[in-house]
C-alpha positions, 0 to 999 in steps of 0.5 A: 314310554313304550320302550321302558322296562315296565312297558316291556314287562307288561308286553311280555305279561300280555303275550304270556296270558294270551297263550299264543300258538303257532297257528294263531291269527292275532289282532293287535288293536292300537298297535302303535310302534309295534310293541306287541305285534313285533313280539308276537309275530315269531310266535303266531301264524299271522298278525294284523296290526291295527292303528287309527293313525295313518302316520303310525301305520306307515312307520310300522309297515317300514319297521316290519319290512326293515326287520324282515317280518313277513307274516304281518299286515298293517290296518289303518282303522279304529277299534270300533269298526274292525275291517275283518270278517266274523270269526277271522281271529284267534286272539286279540291283544291290546296295550294302553289303547282303550282309555282314548275311547269314550265308554260308548265306544269302548262298548262298540269296540268290545262288540267288534272284538267279539264279532271277529274272534272265533268261538273259543278265541281269547282277548287280553289287554292292558289299559289304564284302569281307574276313573278320573274322580275322587269317589273310589279309594283306588281312583284317588290314589292313582290321580294323586300318583299321576299328579306327583309324577308330573309335579316332580318335573318342576314347572314343566310338569306343573304346566302339563298337569294344568293342561291335563286338568283343563282337557279333562274339564273340557271333556277332551282328556283321556277316559279310562274306566276302572276294573269293575266297569271292564268286568261288567262290560266284557260280560255284557258283550258276551265274553266268558271266563272274564278276569280283570285285575288292577296292577300296582300302578294306574293300569290293569290287565283283562282276560276274556274268552268267546264261548266255544 
């Protein structure tokens, strides 16, 4: 999925909106296989690629070394406790990470991002942006779209759909938030110039800045 044409296009859009500069210190939260971090590294001064998975971080360290990326470090940590100093970062990016967090931890993550960004620093991220429910029209449409995608894979897709429903009912599933929630949370965290836009599929892109 991370190497699909749609995800590559989303990566490019995130980095375009981040307005990267040669002197920037960039933090990629939920770096995973390095989709954002690797593309950003040639454009900035330094990259901190953070992921909660030690195995994924080990993979990324080896990938940086193999590709000759010398201006990047890999940090094993979660988004709610960033191992960086106050104002140490110019721009934070993330792609499809925050839906794994509860709303409470999303708020904690935003507070941490606000702390490590310098005055005037930028935040750009993409994520699933809907609620798993039937109240809002967009939520209903996205849930139906995802269900159709799974069912199109036949019995295996049906089994996966049933497993996902069971996880959600048990409180263990993904926990995306809709665009309005993100807009309000970013403002409450102290960001300015907040813009959150749903995309044609289940995702959305958010932009915000720390006051100068």
